[in-house]
C-alpha positions as CSV (number, residue, x, y, z in Angstrom):
1,M,129.2,75.3,99.2
2,R,125.4,75.3,98.6
3,E,123.7,78.6,99.3
4,P,121.1,78.6,102.1
5,P,117.4,79.0,101.2
6,A,116.3,82.6,100.6
7,V,113.7,84.8,102.2
8,L,112.1,87.7,100.3
9,I,112.3,91.0,102.4
10,T,109.7,93.5,101.3
11,R,110.2,96.2,104.0
12,P,111.3,99.7,102.8
13,E,114.8,101.0,103.4
14,P,116.4,101.7,105.8
15,G,114.5,99.1,107.7
16,C,114.9,96.5,104.9
17,A,118.6,96.2,105.8
18,E,117.8,95.7,109.5
19,T,115.3,92.9,108.8
20,A,117.7,91.3,106.3
21,A,120.4,91.2,109.0
22,A,117.9,89.5,111.4
23,V,117.0,87.0,108.8
24,A,120.6,86.3,107.9
25,A,121.3,85.7,111.6
26,L,118.7,82.9,111.4
27,G,120.7,81.3,108.7
28,W,118.5,82.4,105.7
29,R,119.7,84.2,102.6
30,P,117.9,87.6,102.4
31,L,116.5,88.7,99.0
32,L,115.9,92.4,99.2
33,A,112.8,93.7,97.5
34,P,111.6,96.9,99.2
35,A,108.0,97.5,98.1
36,L,108.0,101.2,99.0
37,V,110.5,104.0,98.7
38,L,110.4,106.5,101.6
39,E,111.3,110.1,100.9
40,A,111.2,113.1,103.3
41,L,109.2,116.0,102.0
42,P,109.9,119.8,102.3
43,P,108.5,121.0,105.6
44,A,105.0,122.7,105.6
45,P,105.2,126.4,106.1
46,D,103.5,126.2,109.5
47,L,105.4,123.1,110.7
48,A,107.3,125.1,113.4
49,R,104.2,126.9,114.7
50,P,103.8,126.6,118.5
51,T,102.4,123.3,119.6
52,Q,102.3,121.6,123.0
53,A,103.7,118.3,121.7
54,L,104.8,116.4,118.6
55,L,103.2,113.0,117.9
56,L,105.2,110.5,115.9
57,P,103.3,107.4,114.7
58,S,106.3,106.0,112.7
59,R,110.1,105.9,112.5
60,A,110.0,107.4,109.1
61,A,108.2,110.5,110.5
62,A,110.9,110.9,113.1
63,R,113.7,110.6,110.5
64,A,112.0,113.1,108.3
65,L,112.0,115.8,111.1
66,A,115.7,115.6,112.0
67,G,116.9,119.2,112.4
68,K,113.5,120.8,111.5
69,L,111.9,121.4,114.9
70,D,113.0,122.6,118.4
71,P,114.8,119.5,119.9
72,A,113.3,120.3,123.3
73,L,109.7,119.9,122.0
74,P,107.9,117.2,123.9
75,V,107.5,114.1,121.7
76,L,105.1,111.2,122.1
77,A,106.2,108.3,120.0
78,V,104.2,105.2,119.0
79,G,106.7,102.8,120.5
80,G,110.3,102.2,121.5
81,G,111.7,102.0,118.0
82,T,110.2,105.3,117.0
83,A,111.4,106.8,120.3
84,A,114.9,105.7,119.5
85,E,114.6,107.2,116.0
86,A,113.4,110.5,117.6
87,R,116.5,110.6,119.8
88,A,118.7,110.0,116.8
89,A,116.9,112.9,115.1
90,G,117.9,115.1,118.0
91,F,114.8,115.3,120.2
92,T,115.4,115.1,123.9
93,D,112.0,114.9,125.7
94,I,110.4,111.7,124.4
95,T,107.7,109.4,125.8
96,P,106.9,106.1,124.0
97,A,103.5,104.5,123.8
98,E,103.0,100.8,123.7
99,G,103.4,100.1,120.0
100,D,100.2,101.2,118.2
101,A,98.0,104.1,117.3
102,A,95.4,103.4,120.0
103,T,98.0,103.5,122.8
104,L,99.5,106.6,121.3
105,A,96.1,108.4,121.5
106,A,95.6,107.1,125.0
107,L,99.1,108.4,126.0
108,A,98.3,111.8,124.6
109,A,95.0,111.9,126.6
110,A,96.8,110.9,129.8
111,R,99.8,113.2,129.4
112,L,98.5,116.3,127.6
113,D,95.7,118.8,128.1
114,P,93.5,119.9,125.1
115,A,93.3,123.4,126.7
116,R,97.1,123.9,126.4
117,G,97.2,124.1,122.6
118,P,97.3,122.1,119.5
119,L,99.2,118.9,118.8
120,L,101.4,118.4,115.8
121,L,100.9,115.0,114.2
122,A,103.7,114.2,111.7
123,V,102.7,111.5,109.2
124,G,103.4,109.9,105.8
125,Q,101.4,110.8,102.8
126,G,98.1,109.0,103.0
127,Y,98.5,108.0,106.7
128,G,97.3,109.3,110.0
129,A,93.7,110.4,109.3
130,A,92.2,107.9,111.8
131,L,94.7,108.8,114.5
132,A,94.0,112.5,114.0
133,A,90.2,111.8,114.3
134,A,90.8,109.8,117.5
135,L,92.7,112.6,119.0
136,R,90.1,115.2,118.0
137,G,87.5,112.9,119.5
138,R,89.4,113.3,122.8
139,G,89.1,117.1,122.6
140,F,92.4,118.0,121.0
141,S,93.1,120.4,118.2
142,V,95.4,118.5,115.8
143,R,97.6,119.8,113.0
144,R,98.2,116.7,110.8
145,R,101.2,117.4,108.6
146,V,102.7,115.2,105.9
147,V,106.4,114.9,106.3
148,Y,107.3,112.0,104.1
149,A,106.0,110.1,101.1
150,A,105.9,106.3,100.7
151,R,105.9,105.6,96.9
152,P,105.6,102.2,95.3
153,A,108.8,100.7,94.0
154,A,109.1,100.7,90.2
155,G,110.1,97.0,90.1
156,L,111.9,94.1,91.8
157,P,115.7,94.3,91.9
158,D,117.4,92.4,89.1
159,S,119.2,90.0,91.4
160,T,116.1,89.3,93.4
161,R,114.1,88.6,90.2
162,A,116.8,86.2,89.0
163,A,116.8,84.3,92.4
164,L,113.0,84.0,92.3
165,R,113.1,82.6,88.8
166,Q,115.6,80.0,90.0
167,G,113.3,79.0,92.8
168,A,115.7,80.1,95.5
169,A,113.1,81.7,97.9
170,R,111.2,79.6,100.4
171,A,109.6,82.4,102.4
172,A,108.6,86.1,102.2
173,L,108.1,88.6,105.0
174,F,105.4,91.2,105.0
175,L,105.1,94.1,107.5
176,S,102.2,96.1,106.1
177,P,99.2,95.6,103.9
178,R,100.4,98.1,101.4
179,S,103.8,96.3,101.0
180,A,101.9,93.1,100.5
181,L,99.7,94.5,97.8
182,I,102.6,96.2,96.0
183,T,104.9,93.2,96.2
184,Q,102.2,91.0,94.6
185,A,101.7,93.6,91.8
186,L,105.5,93.6,91.2
187,L,105.5,89.8,91.0
188,R,102.7,89.8,88.5
189,Q,104.5,92.5,86.5
190,S,107.6,90.3,86.4
191,G,105.8,87.2,85.4
192,L,106.7,85.5,88.7
193,V,103.3,84.6,90.1
194,E,104.0,80.8,89.9
195,T,107.1,81.2,92.0
196,V,105.1,81.9,95.1
197,R,103.7,78.3,95.1
198,G,107.0,77.3,96.6
199,M,107.0,80.1,99.2
200,A,105.4,80.5,102.6
201,A,104.2,84.1,103.3
202,F,104.7,85.4,106.8
203,A,102.6,88.4,107.8
204,L,102.9,90.7,110.8
205,S,99.1,90.6,111.4
206,P,96.0,88.8,110.2
207,R,95.0,92.0,108.3
208,I,98.3,91.8,106.3
209,A,97.7,88.1,105.7
210,R,94.3,88.9,104.2
211,A,96.0,91.2,101.7
212,L,98.0,88.1,100.5
213,A,95.0,85.9,99.8
214,D,94.8,86.6,96.0
215,M,98.1,84.7,95.2
216,P,98.8,81.0,95.3
217,W,101.3,81.0,98.3
218,Q,102.3,77.6,99.6
219,A,101.0,78.8,102.9
220,I,100.2,82.1,104.7
221,H,101.1,82.5,108.3
222,A,100.3,85.5,110.5
223,T,101.3,86.6,114.0
224,A,98.5,87.0,116.5
225,M,99.7,90.5,117.4
226,P,101.8,93.0,115.4
227,D,105.1,92.0,117.1
228,S,108.1,91.8,114.9
229,S,110.0,89.4,117.1
230,A,107.0,87.1,116.8
231,L,107.2,87.4,113.0
232,L,110.8,86.2,113.1
233,A,109.9,83.4,115.5
234,L,107.2,82.3,113.1
235,L,109.8,82.2,110.3
236,G,112.2,80.4,112.5
237,P,115.8,79.4,111.7
238,A,116.8,78.1,108.3
239,P,117.1,74.3,108.1
240,G,120.0,73.2,110.3
241,R,120.3,76.5,112.0
242,G,119.1,77.7,115.4
243,P,120.6,81.1,116.4
244,E,119.1,83.7,118.6
245,I,116.3,85.7,117.1
246,A,116.9,89.4,116.6
247,R,114.1,92.0,116.4
248,P,113.5,94.2,113.5
249,E,111.2,97.3,113.7
250,P,107.9,97.1,111.7
251,E,107.1,99.6,109.0
252,N,103.4,100.3,109.6
253,E,102.5,103.9,110.4
254,G,100.8,104.0,113.8
255,Q,102.2,100.5,114.7
256,E,105.5,99.5,116.1
């Protein structure tokens, strides 16, 4: 039996497997190529200092804090996926925002009082500065602490590289600008730039789409809003398939 056309999945693990399952449910063959490797870091010495609330702008931040803080600490999560990850990490008092950093800052302003103490903002290395500044602009004292690192992948998996050389991929999914830039660098490193001429790139936002403009993709499509179900709807079912669309969680820090 002929294999279905393939889709390149660039999201980091563990989310890569989730997105791959959603793509497979649409009838495509997922090709795994996580652009980033996420790794929890040792906790900062002052991580457990008193704070009125913990702010989580990503699922990775929630995972990195499992067992490291008082589970009863009030948590404000960027959205529903991060809230679920916080529950899985053991936290019990969780309020989700509406899916991006702006609504997380607004939720903090509505629910918390700057006079009641500092906020703990748990972020990935290189992330969260703008959110911290927005919170400080609302009068809060913010302790921004790095709890995980997101490092570029060293290369494409061998099986994925082989499939790309054979022209198996018809599409690629991108859930962050950084993943888009790293994936393109890995394709260049592997001598696979020309393979993208037969692939449509699907981006979770116009900003991500702009990061893809330097390579000769067959087409570049972007969702109007950073909604992962919209990204899968944009991809659509593989030829001859029409199953229900599942919903993966995006990878961007400060964005569900």
